[in-house]
VOROZA-923471 format. One record per residue (C-alpha): residue number from 1; residue in three letters; x, y, z. Coordinates in steps of 0.5 Angstrom, whole numbers, plus 2048, in hexadecimal, padded with zeros to 3 digits. Example, Ala and Ser with C-alpha at 12.3 -4.5 7.8 and 13.67 -1.06 7.14 Angstrom:
BEGIN
[node 1 "ALA" [819 7F7 810]]
[node 2 "SER" [81B 7FE 80E]]
! end
This chain:
BEGIN
[node 1 "UNK" [89A 7B5 7E5]]
[node 2 "UNK" [893 7B3 7E9]]
[node 3 "UNK" [88D 7B6 7E6]]
[node 4 "UNK" [888 7BA 7EA]]
[node 5 "UNK" [881 7B6 7EA]]
[node 6 "UNK" [87C 7BA 7E6]]
[node 7 "UNK" [876 7BD 7EA]]
[node 8 "UNK" [870 7B9 7EA]]
[node 9 "UNK" [86C 7BC 7E4]]
[node 10 "UNK" [865 7BA 7E7]]
[node 11 "UNK" [860 7BF 7E9]]
[node 12 "UNK" [85F 7C0 7F1]]
[node 13 "UNK" [858 7BC 7F3]]
[node 14 "UNK" [852 7C0 7F2]]
[node 15 "UNK" [84B 7BF 7F5]]
[node 16 "UNK" [845 7C0 7F0]]
[node 17 "UNK" [83F 7C3 7F2]]
[node 18 "UNK" [838 7C3 7EE]]
[node 19 "UNK" [834 7C9 7EE]]
[node 20 "UNK" [82D 7C7 7F0]]
[node 21 "UNK" [82B 7CE 7ED]]
[node 22 "UNK" [82E 7CD 7E6]]
[node 23 "UNK" [830 7C6 7E5]]
[node 24 "UNK" [837 7C9 7E4]]
[node 25 "UNK" [83E 7C6 7E7]]
[node 26 "UNK" [843 7CA 7EB]]
[node 27 "UNK" [84A 7C8 7ED]]
[node 28 "UNK" [84E 7CA 7F3]]
[node 29 "UNK" [855 7C8 7F6]]
[node 30 "UNK" [855 7C3 7FB]]
[node 31 "UNK" [85B 7C2 800]]
[node 32 "UNK" [85B 7BA 800]]
[node 33 "UNK" [85A 7B5 7FA]]
[node 34 "UNK" [854 7B2 7FE]]
[node 35 "UNK" [84E 7B2 7F9]]
[node 36 "UNK" [848 7B7 7FB]]
[node 37 "UNK" [843 7B4 7FF]]
[node 38 "UNK" [83C 7B7 7FC]]
[node 39 "UNK" [836 7B3 7FC]]
[node 40 "UNK" [833 7B1 7F5]]
[node 41 "UNK" [82D 7B5 7F3]]
[node 42 "UNK" [827 7B0 7F2]]
[node 43 "UNK" [825 7AF 7EB]]
[node 44 "UNK" [81F 7B3 7E8]]
[node 45 "UNK" [818 7B0 7EA]]
[node 46 "UNK" [81B 7AD 7F1]]
[node 47 "UNK" [816 7B0 7F5]]
[node 48 "UNK" [816 7B1 7FC]]
[node 49 "UNK" [81B 7AC 7FD]]
[node 50 "UNK" [820 7B0 7F9]]
[node 51 "UNK" [81F 7B6 7FE]]
[node 52 "UNK" [824 7B4 803]]
[node 53 "UNK" [829 7B4 7FE]]
[node 54 "UNK" [828 7BB 7FB]]
[node 55 "UNK" [827 7BE 803]]
[node 56 "UNK" [82E 7BB 804]]
[node 57 "UNK" [831 7BE 7FE]]
[node 58 "UNK" [82F 7C5 7FF]]
[node 59 "UNK" [831 7C4 806]]
[node 60 "UNK" [838 7C2 804]]
[node 61 "UNK" [839 7C7 7FE]]
[node 62 "UNK" [837 7CD 803]]
[node 63 "UNK" [83A 7CB 80A]]
[node 64 "UNK" [835 7CE 810]]
[node 65 "UNK" [837 7D5 812]]
[node 66 "UNK" [831 7D8 816]]
[node 67 "UNK" [82F 7D6 81D]]
[node 68 "UNK" [82A 7D0 81D]]
[node 69 "UNK" [825 7D4 81F]]
[node 70 "UNK" [825 7D9 81A]]
[node 71 "UNK" [826 7D4 815]]
[node 72 "UNK" [820 7D0 817]]
[node 73 "UNK" [81C 7D7 817]]
[node 74 "UNK" [81E 7D8 810]]
[node 75 "UNK" [81D 7D1 80D]]
[node 76 "UNK" [816 7D2 810]]
[node 77 "UNK" [814 7D9 80D]]
[node 78 "UNK" [818 7D7 807]]
[node 79 "UNK" [813 7D1 806]]
[node 80 "UNK" [80D 7D5 808]]
[node 81 "UNK" [80F 7DA 803]]
[node 82 "UNK" [810 7D5 7FD]]
[node 83 "UNK" [809 7D1 7FF]]
[node 84 "UNK" [806 7D8 7FF]]
[node 85 "UNK" [809 7DA 7F8]]
[node 86 "UNK" [808 7D3 7F5]]
[node 87 "UNK" [801 7D1 7F7]]
[node 88 "UNK" [7FE 7D8 7FA]]
[node 89 "UNK" [7FD 7D5 801]]
[node 90 "UNK" [7FF 7DA 806]]
[node 91 "UNK" [800 7E0 802]]
[node 92 "UNK" [7FC 7E4 807]]
[node 93 "UNK" [802 7E3 80C]]
[node 94 "UNK" [807 7E6 807]]
[node 95 "UNK" [803 7ED 806]]
[node 96 "UNK" [80A 7F1 804]]
[node 97 "UNK" [80C 7EB 7FF]]
[node 98 "UNK" [805 7EA 7FC]]
[node 99 "UNK" [801 7F1 7FD]]
[node 100 "UNK" [7FA 7F1 7FD]]
[node 101 "UNK" [7F6 7EB 800]]
[node 102 "UNK" [7F0 7EC 7FC]]
[node 103 "UNK" [7F4 7EC 7F5]]
[node 104 "UNK" [7F2 7E5 7F2]]
[node 105 "UNK" [7F8 7E1 7F0]]
[node 106 "UNK" [7F8 7DA 7ED]]
[node 107 "UNK" [7FD 7D6 7F0]]
[node 108 "UNK" [802 7D3 7EB]]
[node 109 "UNK" [803 7CC 7EE]]
[node 110 "UNK" [7FE 7C7 7F1]]
[node 111 "UNK" [7FE 7C6 7F9]]
[node 112 "UNK" [7FD 7BF 7F8]]
[node 113 "UNK" [804 7BD 7F5]]
[node 114 "UNK" [808 7C3 7F8]]
[node 115 "UNK" [80E 7C1 7FC]]
[node 116 "UNK" [815 7C4 7FF]]
[node 117 "UNK" [81A 7BF 7FD]]
[node 118 "UNK" [820 7C3 801]]
[node 119 "UNK" [821 7C9 804]]
[node 120 "UNK" [827 7CD 807]]
[node 121 "UNK" [828 7D4 80A]]
[node 122 "UNK" [82F 7D8 80A]]
[node 123 "UNK" [832 7DF 80B]]
[node 124 "UNK" [831 7E3 804]]
[node 125 "UNK" [837 7E8 805]]
[node 126 "UNK" [836 7EB 80C]]
[node 127 "UNK" [834 7E8 812]]
[node 128 "UNK" [82D 7EC 811]]
[node 129 "UNK" [82C 7E9 80B]]
[node 130 "UNK" [82A 7E2 809]]
[node 131 "UNK" [827 7DD 803]]
[node 132 "UNK" [823 7D7 804]]
[node 133 "UNK" [824 7D2 7FE]]
[node 134 "UNK" [81F 7CD 7FD]]
[node 135 "UNK" [81E 7C8 7F8]]
[node 136 "UNK" [817 7C5 7F7]]
[node 137 "UNK" [812 7C1 7F2]]
[node 138 "UNK" [80B 7C3 7F0]]
[node 139 "UNK" [806 7C2 7EB]]
[node 140 "UNK" [805 7C9 7E7]]
[node 141 "UNK" [7FE 7CB 7E4]]
[node 142 "UNK" [7FF 7C7 7DD]]
[node 143 "UNK" [800 7C1 7E1]]
[node 144 "UNK" [808 7C0 7E0]]
[node 145 "UNK" [80B 7BD 7E7]]
[node 146 "UNK" [812 7BF 7E8]]
[node 147 "UNK" [817 7BE 7ED]]
[node 148 "UNK" [81E 7C2 7EE]]
[node 149 "UNK" [81B 7C9 7EE]]
[node 150 "UNK" [81F 7CE 7F1]]
[node 151 "UNK" [81D 7D4 7F5]]
[node 152 "UNK" [821 7D9 7F9]]
[node 153 "UNK" [81D 7DE 7FE]]
[node 154 "UNK" [822 7E4 801]]
[node 155 "UNK" [821 7E6 808]]
[node 156 "UNK" [823 7EC 80C]]
[node 157 "UNK" [824 7EC 814]]
[node 158 "UNK" [81F 7F2 817]]
[node 159 "UNK" [81F 7F4 81E]]
[node 160 "UNK" [818 7F6 821]]
[node 161 "UNK" [817 7FC 825]]
[node 162 "UNK" [817 7F8 82B]]
[node 163 "UNK" [81E 7F5 829]]
[node 164 "UNK" [81C 7EE 826]]
[node 165 "UNK" [81F 7EC 820]]
[node 166 "UNK" [81B 7E8 81A]]
[node 167 "UNK" [81D 7E6 813]]
[node 168 "UNK" [819 7EA 80E]]
[node 169 "UNK" [818 7E7 807]]
[node 170 "UNK" [81A 7EC 801]]
[node 171 "UNK" [816 7EC 7FB]]
[node 172 "UNK" [818 7E8 7F5]]
[node 173 "UNK" [81A 7EC 7EF]]
! end
């Protein structure tokens, strides 16, 4: 009597991804046994030299799903909002977000050591909503420099009376 080969007890190949937001990992089933090709994140303190790897990791973790024009516009608007939020520069350009122009608010971060390390824009649920994911570095008012800070800005597509559309930022809660 011949024996039937036992099924292979090893689990299917998996892809492991690391969330830049939480630092946690997740696994998903992969159809092949090839190892996942994810760029390695740079060590903390790598500076500008590590920004490209962070950008590539974001792009790989969240494949593009917006038109190139929409993504470019959202990336620019998200970066400008982050700069205004962190350093105070340009807040007057966003009255719906920052309110009274005459209200003095001390910026939380120094402009000299502020930089965006990586930025992507993706759909957020429906075609009329998007989120801009930003990874950035800066020196706070206490003098502490930190890389890998995460900020998300949410946008909705609005249409003007003349039929033009634009992405409008939503206030952060």
